[in-house]
C-alpha positions as protocol buffer text, in pm:
chain_id: "A"
residue {
  index: 1
  type: UNK
  ca { x: -5 y: -11 z: -31 }
}
residue {
  index: 2
  type: UNK
  ca { x: 155 y: 362 z: -104 }
}
residue {
  index: 3
  type: UNK
  ca { x: 25 y: 617 z: 127 }
}
residue {
  index: 4
  type: UNK
  ca { x: 12 y: 934 z: -51 }
}
residue {
  index: 5
  type: UNK
  ca { x: 41 y: 1229 z: 171 }
}
residue {
  index: 6
  type: UNK
  ca { x: -127 y: 1601 z: 108 }
}
residue {
  index: 7
  type: UNK
  ca { x: 121 y: 1848 z: -9 }
}
residue {
  index: 8
  type: UNK
  ca { x: 117 y: 2087 z: 299 }
}
residue {
  index: 9
  type: UNK
  ca { x: 217 y: 1756 z: 535 }
}
residue {
  index: 10
  type: UNK
  ca { x: 479 y: 1613 z: 282 }
}
residue {
  index: 11
  type: UNK
  ca { x: 625 y: 2016 z: 346 }
}
residue {
  index: 12
  type: UNK
  ca { x: 536 y: 1969 z: 705 }
}
residue {
  index: 13
  type: UNK
  ca { x: 775 y: 1623 z: 676 }
}
residue {
  index: 14
  type: UNK
  ca { x: 1086 y: 1746 z: 472 }
}
residue {
  index: 15
  type: UNK
  ca { x: 1093 y: 2042 z: 661 }
}
residue {
  index: 16
  type: UNK
  ca { x: 1130 y: 1829 z: 1040 }
}
residue {
  index: 17
  type: UNK
  ca { x: 1331 y: 1603 z: 830 }
}
residue {
  index: 18
  type: UNK
  ca { x: 1612 y: 1879 z: 723 }
}
residue {
  index: 19
  type: UNK
  ca { x: 1546 y: 2129 z: 1029 }
}
residue {
  index: 20
  type: UNK
  ca { x: 1681 y: 1770 z: 1284 }
}
residue {
  index: 21
  type: UNK
  ca { x: 1977 y: 1686 z: 1041 }
}
residue {
  index: 22
  type: UNK
  ca { x: 2086 y: 2101 z: 1058 }
}
residue {
  index: 23
  type: UNK
  ca { x: 1982 y: 2027 z: 1436 }
}
residue {
  index: 24
  type: UNK
  ca { x: 2210 y: 1760 z: 1455 }
}
residue {
  index: 25
  type: UNK
  ca { x: 2453 y: 1889 z: 1231 }
}
residue {
  index: 26
  type: UNK
  ca { x: 2498 y: 2245 z: 1381 }
}
residue {
  index: 27
  type: UNK
  ca { x: 2560 y: 2071 z: 1737 }
}
residue {
  index: 28
  type: UNK
  ca { x: 2802 y: 1866 z: 1627 }
}
residue {
  index: 29
  type: UNK
  ca { x: 3054 y: 2152 z: 1394 }
}
residue {
  index: 30
  type: UNK
  ca { x: 2997 y: 2322 z: 1734 }
}
residue {
  index: 31
  type: UNK
  ca { x: 3144 y: 2091 z: 1983 }
}
residue {
  index: 32
  type: UNK
  ca { x: 3363 y: 1913 z: 1830 }
}
residue {
  index: 33
  type: UNK
  ca { x: 3421 y: 2026 z: 1497 }
}
residue {
  index: 34
  type: UNK
  ca { x: 3500 y: 2402 z: 1532 }
}
residue {
  index: 35
  type: UNK
  ca { x: 3686 y: 2344 z: 1853 }
}
residue {
  index: 36
  type: UNK
  ca { x: 3942 y: 2099 z: 1721 }
}
residue {
  index: 37
  type: UNK
  ca { x: 4070 y: 2386 z: 1465 }
}
residue {
  index: 38
  type: UNK
  ca { x: 4304 y: 2465 z: 1723 }
}
residue {
  index: 39
  type: UNK
  ca { x: 4478 y: 2091 z: 1701 }
}
residue {
  index: 40
  type: UNK
  ca { x: 4503 y: 2146 z: 1369 }
}
residue {
  index: 41
  type: UNK
  ca { x: 4846 y: 2340 z: 1332 }
}
residue {
  index: 42
  type: UNK
  ca { x: 4951 y: 2620 z: 1160 }
}
residue {
  index: 43
  type: UNK
  ca { x: 5116 y: 2384 z: 894 }
}
residue {
  index: 44
  type: UNK
  ca { x: 4894 y: 2219 z: 736 }
}
residue {
  index: 45
  type: UNK
  ca { x: 4562 y: 2440 z: 876 }
}
residue {
  index: 46
  type: UNK
  ca { x: 4478 y: 2632 z: 521 }
}
residue {
  index: 47
  type: UNK
  ca { x: 4502 y: 2326 z: 370 }
}
residue {
  index: 48
  type: UNK
  ca { x: 4259 y: 2223 z: 569 }
}
residue {
  index: 49
  type: UNK
  ca { x: 4025 y: 2485 z: 604 }
}
residue {
  index: 50
  type: UNK
  ca { x: 4043 y: 2522 z: 259 }
}
residue {
  index: 51
  type: UNK
  ca { x: 3929 y: 2111 z: 215 }
}
residue {
  index: 52
  type: UNK
  ca { x: 3636 y: 2146 z: 551 }
}
residue {
  index: 53
  type: UNK
  ca { x: 3501 y: 2482 z: 340 }
}
residue {
  index: 54
  type: UNK
  ca { x: 3477 y: 2254 z: -24 }
}
residue {
  index: 55
  type: UNK
  ca { x: 3339 y: 1896 z: 161 }
}
residue {
  index: 56
  type: UNK
  ca { x: 3056 y: 2068 z: 450 }
}
residue {
  index: 57
  type: UNK
  ca { x: 2985 y: 2197 z: 64 }
}
residue {
  index: 58
  type: UNK
  ca { x: 2822 y: 1850 z: 24 }
}
residue {
  index: 59
  type: UNK
  ca { x: 2682 y: 1813 z: 372 }
}
residue {
  index: 60
  type: UNK
  ca { x: 2468 y: 2163 z: 466 }
}
residue {
  index: 61
  type: UNK
  ca { x: 2385 y: 2246 z: 103 }
}
residue {
  index: 62
  type: UNK
  ca { x: 2128 y: 2019 z: 17 }
}
residue {
  index: 63
  type: UNK
  ca { x: 1928 y: 2010 z: 382 }
}
residue {
  index: 64
  type: UNK
  ca { x: 1961 y: 2359 z: 447 }
}
residue {
  index: 65
  type: UNK
  ca { x: 1837 y: 2470 z: 116 }
}
residue {
  index: 66
  type: UNK
  ca { x: 1566 y: 2168 z: 175 }
}
residue {
  index: 67
  type: UNK
  ca { x: 1509 y: 2351 z: 461 }
}
residue {
  index: 68
  type: UNK
  ca { x: 1461 y: 2748 z: 329 }
}
residue {
  index: 69
  type: UNK
  ca { x: 1192 y: 2607 z: 42 }
}
residue {
  index: 70
  type: UNK
  ca { x: 998 y: 2413 z: 216 }
}
residue {
  index: 71
  type: UNK
  ca { x: 941 y: 2661 z: 582 }
}
residue {
  index: 72
  type: UNK
  ca { x: 854 y: 2940 z: 266 }
}
residue {
  index: 73
  type: UNK
  ca { x: 609 y: 2722 z: 66 }
}
residue {
  index: 74
  type: UNK
  ca { x: 418 y: 2619 z: 480 }
}
residue {
  index: 75
  type: UNK
  ca { x: 371 y: 2976 z: 491 }
}
residue {
  index: 76
  type: UNK
  ca { x: 177 y: 2887 z: 171 }
}
residue {
  index: 77
  type: UNK
  ca { x: 91 y: 2534 z: 223 }
}
residue {
  index: 78
  type: UNK
  ca { x: 27 y: 2499 z: 580 }
}
residue {
  index: 79
  type: UNK
  ca { x: -115 y: 2167 z: 723 }
}
residue {
  index: 80
  type: UNK
  ca { x: -423 y: 2153 z: 914 }
}
residue {
  index: 81
  type: UNK
  ca { x: -361 y: 2320 z: 1250 }
}
residue {
  index: 82
  type: UNK
  ca { x: -33 y: 2467 z: 1217 }
}
residue {
  index: 83
  type: UNK
  ca { x: -66 y: 2859 z: 1287 }
}
residue {
  index: 84
  type: UNK
  ca { x: 37 y: 3119 z: 1073 }
}
residue {
  index: 85
  type: UNK
  ca { x: 279 y: 3219 z: 1356 }
}
residue {
  index: 86
  type: UNK
  ca { x: 497 y: 2936 z: 1395 }
}
residue {
  index: 87
  type: UNK
  ca { x: 540 y: 2937 z: 1041 }
}
residue {
  index: 88
  type: UNK
  ca { x: 675 y: 3274 z: 1048 }
}
residue {
  index: 89
  type: UNK
  ca { x: 886 y: 3185 z: 1421 }
}
residue {
  index: 90
  type: UNK
  ca { x: 999 y: 2903 z: 1207 }
}
residue {
  index: 91
  type: UNK
  ca { x: 1112 y: 3141 z: 865 }
}
residue {
  index: 92
  type: UNK
  ca { x: 1226 y: 3391 z: 1151 }
}
residue {
  index: 93
  type: UNK
  ca { x: 1454 y: 3213 z: 1350 }
}
residue {
  index: 94
  type: UNK
  ca { x: 1564 y: 3101 z: 924 }
}
residue {
  index: 95
  type: UNK
  ca { x: 1651 y: 3415 z: 791 }
}
residue {
  index: 96
  type: UNK
  ca { x: 1842 y: 3472 z: 1161 }
}
residue {
  index: 97
  type: UNK
  ca { x: 2052 y: 3215 z: 1094 }
}
residue {
  index: 98
  type: UNK
  ca { x: 2086 y: 3294 z: 742 }
}
residue {
  index: 99
  type: UNK
  ca { x: 2229 y: 3575 z: 848 }
}
residue {
  index: 100
  type: UNK
  ca { x: 2501 y: 3525 z: 1079 }
}
residue {
  index: 101
  type: UNK
  ca { x: 2551 y: 3248 z: 838 }
}
residue {
  index: 102
  type: UNK
  ca { x: 2687 y: 3501 z: 564 }
}
residue {
  index: 103
  type: UNK
  ca { x: 2783 y: 3767 z: 827 }
}
residue {
  index: 104
  type: UNK
  ca { x: 2957 y: 3626 z: 1096 }
}
residue {
  index: 105
  type: UNK
  ca { x: 3064 y: 3236 z: 1052 }
}
residue {
  index: 106
  type: UNK
  ca { x: 3186 y: 3298 z: 642 }
}
residue {
  index: 107
  type: UNK
  ca { x: 3367 y: 3581 z: 681 }
}
residue {
  index: 108
  type: UNK
  ca { x: 3560 y: 3425 z: 966 }
}
residue {
  index: 109
  type: UNK
  ca { x: 3589 y: 3063 z: 779 }
}
residue {
  index: 110
  type: UNK
  ca { x: 3743 y: 3314 z: 514 }
}
residue {
  index: 111
  type: UNK
  ca { x: 3953 y: 3488 z: 656 }
}
residue {
  index: 112
  type: UNK
  ca { x: 4101 y: 3129 z: 808 }
}
residue {
  index: 113
  type: UNK
  ca { x: 4196 y: 3095 z: 456 }
}
residue {
  index: 114
  type: UNK
  ca { x: 4473 y: 3255 z: 508 }
}
residue {
  index: 115
  type: UNK
  ca { x: 4571 y: 3060 z: 832 }
}
residue {
  index: 116
  type: UNK
  ca { x: 4519 y: 2945 z: 1148 }
}
residue {
  index: 117
  type: UNK
  ca { x: 4501 y: 3297 z: 1411 }
}
residue {
  index: 118
  type: UNK
  ca { x: 4348 y: 3239 z: 1753 }
}
residue {
  index: 119
  type: UNK
  ca { x: 4102 y: 3524 z: 1727 }
}
residue {
  index: 120
  type: UNK
  ca { x: 3929 y: 3505 z: 1454 }
}
residue {
  index: 121
  type: UNK
  ca { x: 3888 y: 3117 z: 1575 }
}
residue {
  index: 122
  type: UNK
  ca { x: 3766 y: 3219 z: 1900 }
}
residue {
  index: 123
  type: UNK
  ca { x: 3506 y: 3441 z: 1692 }
}
residue {
  index: 124
  type: UNK
  ca { x: 3377 y: 3118 z: 1490 }
}
residue {
  index: 125
  type: UNK
  ca { x: 3315 y: 2919 z: 1784 }
}
residue {
  index: 126
  type: UNK
  ca { x: 3179 y: 3189 z: 1993 }
}
residue {
  index: 127
  type: UNK
  ca { x: 2912 y: 3379 z: 1652 }
}
residue {
  index: 128
  type: UNK
  ca { x: 2822 y: 2987 z: 1562 }
}
residue {
  index: 129
  type: UNK
  ca { x: 2647 y: 2999 z: 1888 }
}
residue {
  index: 130
  type: UNK
  ca { x: 2421 y: 3188 z: 1712 }
}
residue {
  index: 131
  type: UNK
  ca { x: 2301 y: 2915 z: 1453 }
}
residue {
  index: 132
  type: UNK
  ca { x: 2320 y: 2627 z: 1701 }
}
residue {
  index: 133
  type: UNK
  ca { x: 1991 y: 2813 z: 1952 }
}
residue {
  index: 134
  type: UNK
  ca { x: 1861 y: 2920 z: 1651 }
}
residue {
  index: 135
  type: UNK
  ca { x: 1863 y: 2621 z: 1489 }
}
residue {
  index: 136
  type: UNK
  ca { x: 1770 y: 2441 z: 1844 }
}
residue {
  index: 137
  type: UNK
  ca { x: 1454 y: 2712 z: 1881 }
}
residue {
  index: 138
  type: UNK
  ca { x: 1379 y: 2572 z: 1476 }
}
residue {
  index: 139
  type: UNK
  ca { x: 1353 y: 2223 z: 1615 }
}
residue {
  index: 140
  type: UNK
  ca { x: 1088 y: 2323 z: 1858 }
}
residue {
  index: 141
  type: UNK
  ca { x: 915 y: 2447 z: 1620 }
}
residue {
  index: 142
  type: UNK
  ca { x: 909 y: 2248 z: 1356 }
}
residue {
  index: 143
  type: UNK
  ca { x: 830 y: 1968 z: 1670 }
}
residue {
  index: 144
  type: UNK
  ca { x: 548 y: 2242 z: 1772 }
}
residue {
  index: 145
  type: UNK
  ca { x: 400 y: 2220 z: 1405 }
}
residue {
  index: 146
  type: UNK
  ca { x: 394 y: 1833 z: 1402 }
}
residue {
  index: 147
  type: UNK
  ca { x: 213 y: 1861 z: 1726 }
}
residue {
  index: 148
  type: UNK
  ca { x: -45 y: 2091 z: 1609 }
}
residue {
  index: 149
  type: UNK
  ca { x: -122 y: 1891 z: 1331 }
}
residue {
  index: 150
  type: UNK
  ca { x: -126 y: 1508 z: 1492 }
}
residue {
  index: 151
  type: UNK
  ca { x: -385 y: 1715 z: 1728 }
}
residue {
  index: 152
  type: UNK
  ca { x: -588 y: 1859 z: 1432 }
}
residue {
  index: 153
  type: UNK
  ca { x: -642 y: 1538 z: 1295 }
}
residue {
  index: 154
  type: UNK
  ca { x: -679 y: 1330 z: 1611 }
}
residue {
  index: 155
  type: UNK
  ca { x: -976 y: 1543 z: 1669 }
}
residue {
  index: 156
  type: UNK
  ca { x: -1178 y: 1491 z: 1310 }
}
């Protein structure tokens, strides 16, 4: 038997998967990956940073795009029981994440392409808490959307 989800529920499920993938990933990056940058050593750091920037794009790019597209589409196609305010809260958090990435983390990564600098590394780790906490909050918002949908469908 093939289960055909209505479009708004499919969007919610895609959003949930992409968001929670990113929640897990950002915590690993914050607590493990970025914390280990200072152990690479100055001699090999530039090559390490170039490789990191190239490879991480393949890991974060698709889920970030899926999350963004499905978040915006949820505004026009909210699942039953999901308030527009909840969808907007998720979009605002996503905008904060993307803005932080563009304005804070990308410039740090770009500067680190010149070589490891303690102050830049520290700025990267500290500023990345914005994304870590915003993605965690987004994860809670998406769970809340799922909860609203389940409650609505349970009453149907």
